[in-house]
C-alpha positions in Angstrom: 0.0 0.0 0.0 1.5 3.4 -1.0 1.2 6.6 0.9 -1.4 9.2 -0.3 0.2 11.7 -2.6 0.8 15.2 -1.2 -2.0 17.5 -2.2 -1.2 20.7 -4.1 -2.1 22.7 -1.0 0.1 20.7 1.3 3.0 21.2 -1.1 2.3 24.9 -1.3 2.2 25.2 2.5 5.5 23.3 2.8 7.1 25.5 0.1 6.1 28.8 1.7 7.2 27.6 5.1 10.6 26.7 3.7 10.9 30.1 2.0 10.1 31.9 5.3 12.3 29.7 7.5 15.2 30.3 5.2 15.1 34.0 6.3 13.4 33.9 9.7 14.4 30.7 11.6 12.3 31.5 14.6 9.0 31.8 12.6 6.0 29.7 13.8 3.0 28.8 11.7 -0.7 28.3 12.2 -2.6 26.9 9.3 -6.4 26.9 9.1 -9.5 27.8 7.3 -9.7 31.1 5.4 -12.5 33.6 4.9 -12.5 32.3 1.4 -14.5 29.0 1.5 -12.0 27.3 -0.8 -8.9 28.9 0.7 -6.4 28.2 3.5 -4.9 30.8 5.8 -1.4 30.6 7.1 -0.6 32.9 10.0 3.1 33.3 10.4 4.4 34.7 13.7 7.8 36.4 13.2 9.7 38.6 15.7 10.5 41.4 13.3 10.2 45.2 13.4 8.2 45.2 10.1 6.1 42.3 8.8 6.6 43.6 5.3 10.0 42.0 5.5 8.2 38.6 5.6 5.9 39.6 2.7 8.9 40.6 0.6 10.3 37.0 0.9 7.1 35.3 -0.3 5.1 37.7 -2.3 6.2 36.7 -5.8 5.8 32.9 -5.2 2.6 33.4 -3.3 1.0 35.4 -6.2 2.1 32.7 -8.6 0.4 30.1 -6.5 -2.8 32.0 -6.2 -3.1 33.4 -9.8 -1.2 31.0 -12.1 -1.7 27.7 -10.2 -5.1 28.4 -8.6 -3.9 27.5 -5.1 -5.8 29.7 -2.6 -3.2 30.0 0.2 -3.3 33.3 2.0 -0.2 34.2 4.1 -0.7 36.6 7.0 2.5 37.6 8.9 2.1 38.9 12.5 4.4 39.9 15.3 4.4 38.1 18.6 2.1 39.7 21.2 5.0 40.1 23.6 6.8 42.3 20.9 3.6 44.3 20.3 3.1 44.9 24.0 6.7 46.0 24.5 6.4 48.5 21.7 3.2 49.9 23.2 5.1 50.4 26.6 8.1 52.0 25.0 8.7 55.7 25.7 8.7 56.4 21.9 6.4 53.7 20.4 6.7 53.1 16.6 3.1 54.1 16.0 3.6 57.6 17.5 6.7 58.4 15.4 6.1 60.9 12.5 6.0 59.6 9.0 8.9 60.4 6.8 8.2 63.1 4.2 8.6 62.2 0.5 8.7 65.6 -1.0 
């Protein structure tokens, strides 16, 4: 009896995890249902200043999976609650800093 082949979604999840772990070794993952009835949501917890750093690593491949391959995997990077709370208690929290001017 042979093992069941890996589903396209399982392969996509494994590939995105590998991409993220290559850059963020401490990342943790929570995979579950998405708001999209056919989709899967992957919440990635990463201790970084800006979660856009995580998106930068996976955005091209993630879009290829969604658009070209029809794999509805949605990756949502978040920071650990401890990091968020520490930022809120900081004397100069990030969210209170002025935005840079671009003009």
